[in-house]
VMD Tcl script that draws the C-alpha trace (Angstrom):
set ca {
  {-56.15 4.68 12.84}
  {-57.45 4.89 9.50}
  {-57.88 2.48 6.19}
  {-58.03 -1.66 7.46}
  {-55.86 -3.04 10.19}
  {-56.69 -6.14 12.04}
  {-56.04 -5.26 15.54}
  {-55.65 -8.71 18.27}
  {-58.10 -8.45 20.76}
  {-56.45 -11.42 22.78}
  {-54.05 -11.30 25.03}
  {-50.21 -10.80 23.71}
  {-48.96 -14.26 24.01}
  {-46.18 -16.96 21.73}
  {-49.31 -18.56 21.05}
  {-51.33 -15.12 19.56}
  {-48.07 -14.18 18.19}
  {-46.97 -16.41 15.99}
  {-50.29 -17.17 14.21}
  {-51.20 -16.91 10.54}
  {-53.25 -13.38 10.62}
  {-52.06 -11.73 7.59}
  {-52.58 -7.91 7.56}
  {-55.38 -6.69 4.46}
  {-52.40 -4.95 2.69}
  {-49.64 -7.55 3.26}
  {-47.32 -6.00 1.82}
  {-44.29 -6.91 3.41}
  {-45.10 -10.81 3.11}
  {-45.59 -10.35 -0.59}
  {-42.22 -9.27 -1.04}
  {-40.44 -12.07 0.92}
  {-42.51 -14.84 -1.48}
  {-41.68 -12.52 -4.33}
  {-38.07 -12.45 -3.53}
  {-37.32 -15.80 -2.47}
  {-39.40 -16.82 -5.80}
  {-37.47 -14.69 -8.21}
  {-34.33 -15.98 -6.14}
  {-35.27 -19.40 -6.77}
  {-35.88 -18.84 -10.85}
  {-32.06 -17.48 -10.70}
  {-30.59 -20.48 -9.22}
  {-32.84 -22.77 -11.43}
  {-32.00 -20.94 -14.69}
  {-28.08 -21.73 -13.42}
  {-28.69 -25.15 -12.30}
  {-30.30 -25.63 -16.26}
  {-27.05 -24.30 -17.34}
  {-24.80 -26.39 -15.20}
  {-23.27 -23.93 -13.30}
  {-22.69 -24.49 -9.66}
  {-24.58 -22.19 -7.36}
  {-23.35 -22.63 -3.22}
  {-26.16 -23.77 -1.52}
  {-25.41 -22.39 2.22}
  {-26.10 -18.56 0.16}
  {-29.48 -20.46 -0.87}
  {-30.56 -21.10 2.28}
  {-29.48 -17.79 3.93}
  {-31.75 -16.04 1.37}
  {-34.51 -18.01 1.17}
  {-34.78 -17.94 5.45}
  {-34.41 -14.14 5.34}
  {-36.70 -14.21 2.99}
  {-39.15 -16.59 5.13}
  {-38.35 -14.75 8.46}
  {-39.91 -11.30 7.22}
  {-42.91 -13.09 5.96}
  {-43.20 -14.49 9.30}
  {-42.81 -11.06 10.82}
  {-44.98 -9.59 9.01}
  {-47.50 -12.11 7.88}
  {-48.04 -13.50 11.79}
  {-49.75 -12.20 14.58}
  {-46.88 -10.23 15.65}
  {-47.73 -7.44 12.63}
  {-51.77 -6.52 14.23}
  {-49.63 -6.64 18.09}
  {-47.60 -3.87 16.71}
  {-49.80 -2.08 16.47}
  {-50.50 -1.03 20.07}
  {-46.98 -2.71 21.59}
  {-44.00 -1.16 21.26}
  {-42.30 -3.82 22.30}
  {-43.49 -6.21 19.91}
  {-42.82 -2.92 17.23}
  {-39.18 -2.76 18.42}
  {-38.71 -6.34 18.14}
  {-40.15 -5.89 14.48}
  {-37.89 -3.19 13.89}
  {-34.35 -4.68 15.33}
  {-35.50 -7.77 12.66}
  {-35.64 -5.81 9.54}
  {-32.55 -3.40 10.06}
  {-30.17 -5.86 11.75}
  {-30.89 -9.84 11.19}
  {-33.39 -9.98 7.80}
  {-30.53 -8.03 6.03}
  {-27.34 -9.92 7.15}
  {-29.36 -13.26 5.65}
  {-30.33 -11.71 2.29}
  {-26.72 -10.26 1.57}
  {-24.89 -12.75 1.64}
  {-27.32 -14.49 -0.12}
  {-25.14 -12.89 -2.98}
  {-28.88 -11.87 -5.65}
  {-26.93 -9.56 -7.18}
  {-24.03 -12.17 -8.20}
  {-26.43 -14.78 -8.87}
  {-28.65 -11.69 -11.26}
  {-25.11 -11.23 -12.96}
  {-24.83 -15.31 -13.22}
  {-28.04 -15.58 -14.96}
  {-28.60 -12.80 -16.96}
  {-26.95 -14.04 -20.09}
  {-25.40 -10.70 -21.69}
  {-26.94 -11.59 -25.21}
  {-31.00 -11.82 -25.59}
  {-34.25 -10.99 -23.61}
  {-32.33 -10.97 -20.45}
  {-29.75 -8.32 -21.43}
  {-31.89 -5.27 -20.87}
  {-32.01 -6.74 -16.93}
  {-28.12 -7.61 -16.75}
  {-27.88 -3.90 -18.32}
  {-30.15 -1.93 -16.18}
  {-28.36 -3.96 -13.31}
  {-24.92 -2.91 -13.84}
  {-26.05 0.25 -14.52}
  {-27.58 1.40 -11.29}
  {-24.40 -0.39 -9.76}
  {-22.24 2.06 -11.48}
  {-24.77 5.42 -10.71}
  {-23.92 8.44 -8.31}
  {-27.18 7.19 -6.83}
  {-26.05 3.84 -5.76}
  {-22.34 5.42 -4.18}
  {-24.44 8.51 -2.32}
  {-26.88 5.09 -0.76}
  {-23.79 3.27 0.53}
  {-21.74 5.82 1.72}
  {-21.04 5.71 5.06}
  {-21.37 9.79 5.26}
  {-25.28 8.71 4.11}
  {-25.91 4.92 6.06}
  {-24.88 6.65 10.27}
  {-27.39 9.51 9.67}
  {-29.68 7.60 8.61}
  {-29.65 4.96 11.66}
  {-29.25 8.06 13.71}
  {-32.58 8.77 12.63}
  {-34.55 5.90 12.83}
  {-33.93 6.02 16.72}
  {-33.06 8.81 18.02}
  {-35.35 11.03 15.36}
  {-38.06 8.92 14.61}
  {-38.97 8.63 18.45}
  {-37.80 11.96 19.78}
  {-39.23 14.20 17.50}
  {-42.69 12.37 17.44}
  {-42.79 11.02 14.04}
  {-43.35 7.98 15.15}
  {-46.49 8.78 16.63}
  {-48.04 10.28 13.94}
  {-46.73 7.66 11.69}
  {-48.33 4.14 13.83}
  {-51.62 6.26 13.63}
  {-52.15 5.01 9.70}
  {-51.65 1.64 8.59}
  {-49.80 3.76 5.59}
  {-47.20 5.29 7.77}
  {-46.99 1.92 9.46}
  {-46.21 -0.08 6.14}
  {-43.61 2.72 5.99}
  {-41.94 2.69 8.32}
  {-41.37 -0.86 7.88}
  {-40.15 0.00 4.77}
  {-37.73 2.44 6.03}
  {-36.39 0.00 8.03}
  {-35.84 -2.68 5.87}
  {-33.67 -0.44 3.32}
  {-31.79 1.06 6.08}
  {-30.99 -2.27 7.26}
  {-29.57 -3.38 3.82}
  {-28.32 0.06 2.80}
  {-26.11 -0.32 5.84}
  {-25.06 -3.08 5.99}
  {-24.11 -3.88 2.38}
  {-20.85 -2.18 2.36}
  {-19.62 -4.21 5.33}
  {-20.41 -8.33 3.93}
  {-21.81 -8.22 0.71}
  {-20.35 -10.38 -1.58}
  {-21.70 -8.91 -4.69}
  {-19.71 -6.34 -6.85}
  {-20.32 -2.39 -5.23}
  {-19.39 0.67 -6.50}
  {-17.13 1.09 -3.57}
  {-15.63 -0.92 -1.09}
  {-14.60 -0.03 1.93}
  {-11.37 -0.97 3.65}
  {-11.35 -3.73 6.57}
  {-10.48 -1.17 9.08}
  {-13.12 1.77 7.16}
  {-16.30 -1.13 7.68}
  {-14.98 -1.84 11.58}
  {-15.15 1.42 12.28}
  {-18.79 2.12 10.60}
  {-19.51 -1.37 13.36}
  {-18.11 0.53 15.70}
  {-19.81 3.46 15.42}
  {-23.50 2.08 15.04}
  {-23.55 -0.87 17.83}
  {-23.22 2.26 20.50}
  {-26.27 3.55 18.52}
  {-29.89 1.37 19.59}
  {-27.66 0.32 22.58}
  {-28.12 3.67 23.91}
  {-31.62 4.32 23.07}
  {-31.97 1.15 25.00}
  {-30.81 2.45 28.34}
  {-33.00 5.37 27.79}
  {-36.26 3.49 26.46}
  {-35.62 1.65 29.63}
  {-35.00 4.21 32.47}
  {-37.69 6.57 31.00}
  {-40.84 7.41 33.69}
  {-43.21 7.85 31.26}
  {-43.94 6.58 27.34}
  {-41.49 8.37 24.89}
  {-44.19 7.17 22.06}
  {-47.54 8.48 22.58}
  {-49.14 5.99 20.02}
  {-48.08 3.27 22.26}
  {-49.37 4.55 25.72}
  {-52.75 3.57 26.07}
  {-52.65 -0.42 25.27}
  {-55.70 -2.46 25.47}
  {-57.44 -2.21 29.22}
  {-58.31 -6.32 29.42}
  {-54.52 -6.90 28.29}
  {-53.16 -5.46 31.85}
  {-50.10 -4.23 30.23}
  {-48.19 -0.99 32.03}
  {-46.90 1.00 29.09}
  {-44.11 2.19 30.59}
  {-43.20 -1.78 31.35}
  {-44.16 -2.31 27.93}
  {-41.30 0.05 27.11}
  {-38.71 -1.29 29.13}
  {-38.64 -4.55 27.30}
  {-38.84 -2.74 24.05}
  {-35.36 -0.72 25.45}
  {-33.84 -4.51 26.55}
  {-34.53 -5.81 23.42}
  {-32.92 -2.23 21.63}
  {-29.92 -3.36 23.63}
  {-29.85 -6.72 23.94}
  {-30.75 -8.04 20.46}
  {-30.02 -5.57 18.92}
  {-25.67 -6.01 19.86}
  {-26.44 -9.59 18.88}
  {-26.17 -9.62 14.59}
  {-24.03 -6.54 15.49}
  {-21.42 -8.79 16.76}
  {-21.92 -11.42 14.11}
  {-20.88 -8.75 11.71}
  {-18.11 -7.78 13.00}
  {-17.04 -11.68 13.51}
  {-17.46 -11.77 9.43}
  {-15.71 -9.23 8.75}
  {-12.47 -9.97 11.19}
  {-12.44 -13.69 9.40}
  {-12.32 -11.85 5.79}
  {-9.70 -9.66 7.28}
  {-7.65 -12.41 8.25}
  {-9.06 -14.68 4.97}
  {-7.36 -11.53 2.55}
  {-4.17 -11.24 4.26}
  {-3.79 -15.03 4.33}
  {-4.74 -14.76 0.47}
  {-2.13 -11.65 -0.11}
  {0.53 -13.76 1.56}
  {0.04 -16.80 -0.42}
  {0.22 -14.97 -3.69}
  {3.21 -13.28 -2.25}
  {5.29 -16.02 -1.50}
  {4.11 -18.22 -4.99}
  {5.61 -14.49 -7.01}
  {8.61 -14.89 -4.88}
  {8.98 -18.70 -5.69}
  {9.00 -17.62 -9.73}
  {10.67 -14.37 -9.70}
  {12.41 -13.84 -6.32}
  {12.79 -11.49 -3.40}
  {13.72 -8.08 -5.47}
  {14.19 -6.51 -2.08}
  {16.37 -9.95 -0.16}
  {18.32 -9.98 -3.23}
  {19.67 -6.67 -2.87}
  {20.05 -6.91 0.56}
  {22.23 -10.00 -0.37}
  {24.06 -8.14 -3.23}
  {24.96 -5.33 -0.23}
  {26.43 -8.02 2.25}
  {28.54 -9.68 -0.44}
  {30.28 -5.71 -0.83}
  {30.55 -5.69 2.92}
  {32.30 -8.64 2.87}
  {34.63 -7.97 0.48}
  {35.71 -4.61 1.86}
}
mol new
graphics top color blue
foreach p $ca { graphics top sphere $p radius 0.5 }
foreach p [lrange $ca 0 end-1] q [lrange $ca 1 end] { graphics top cylinder $p $q radius 0.2 }
display resetview
């Protein structure tokens, strides 16, 4: 394994997992801290201008940043270099848990509100809007790109041997974690983002995307649980002193993919159903208000037709 890395020597356990032990290249913990600070700065700028910002959005975003720091800055990161189950837990958290927390924090809306259209922040606002309206943004957020990306980070990654190759280096390990987080953000953004997007699917289309995605990691989990040999050669030889069987550890990884991976998906489905029902309610109320003001043209036409029939 090339490059600096802190590999744990103690057998795996809850205390060892949660001990603060950042790696020599703590990329994602630093990213998590910087994101939280940038978000807090945006909230502070709004407060200085007496613009209200929902506290619960701040809580969700900061929680997502905290989970990112804890996931990659504690002993979990070191054990993720040696145990498939720990690495799978990290992957699922990066893809399924952290992105919804960050996205529901509405960082894009916060940026547009905190960066005035005039003054020194004008360039930041212009760059954000340009990126939002770009063809690249439309491509990255399109289901035709997102669903194959999800297939790649599970089936293509582990069944092709790419995982074993990349996990053998610090740079490869970090690059995989960055890809997991980016894939989760790109998949979740079009589903539940309150921020402005270049294109927004219908509620039915978003639910269909979820129903396509949900079986992907579940089927992978079943395959991992049923396999009798290690699927990833890199995790085939855990330290002998730990008394960890590679195949048994792989079954735990598969169980996590099948169970833990489904819970965030179910929560997203519930959010989508709630948003669909709320939109239908708002549209019905708006239609009723228009009828009260302008009248119901269809009902008036029907009543006029009935009146003509009665006269005949």
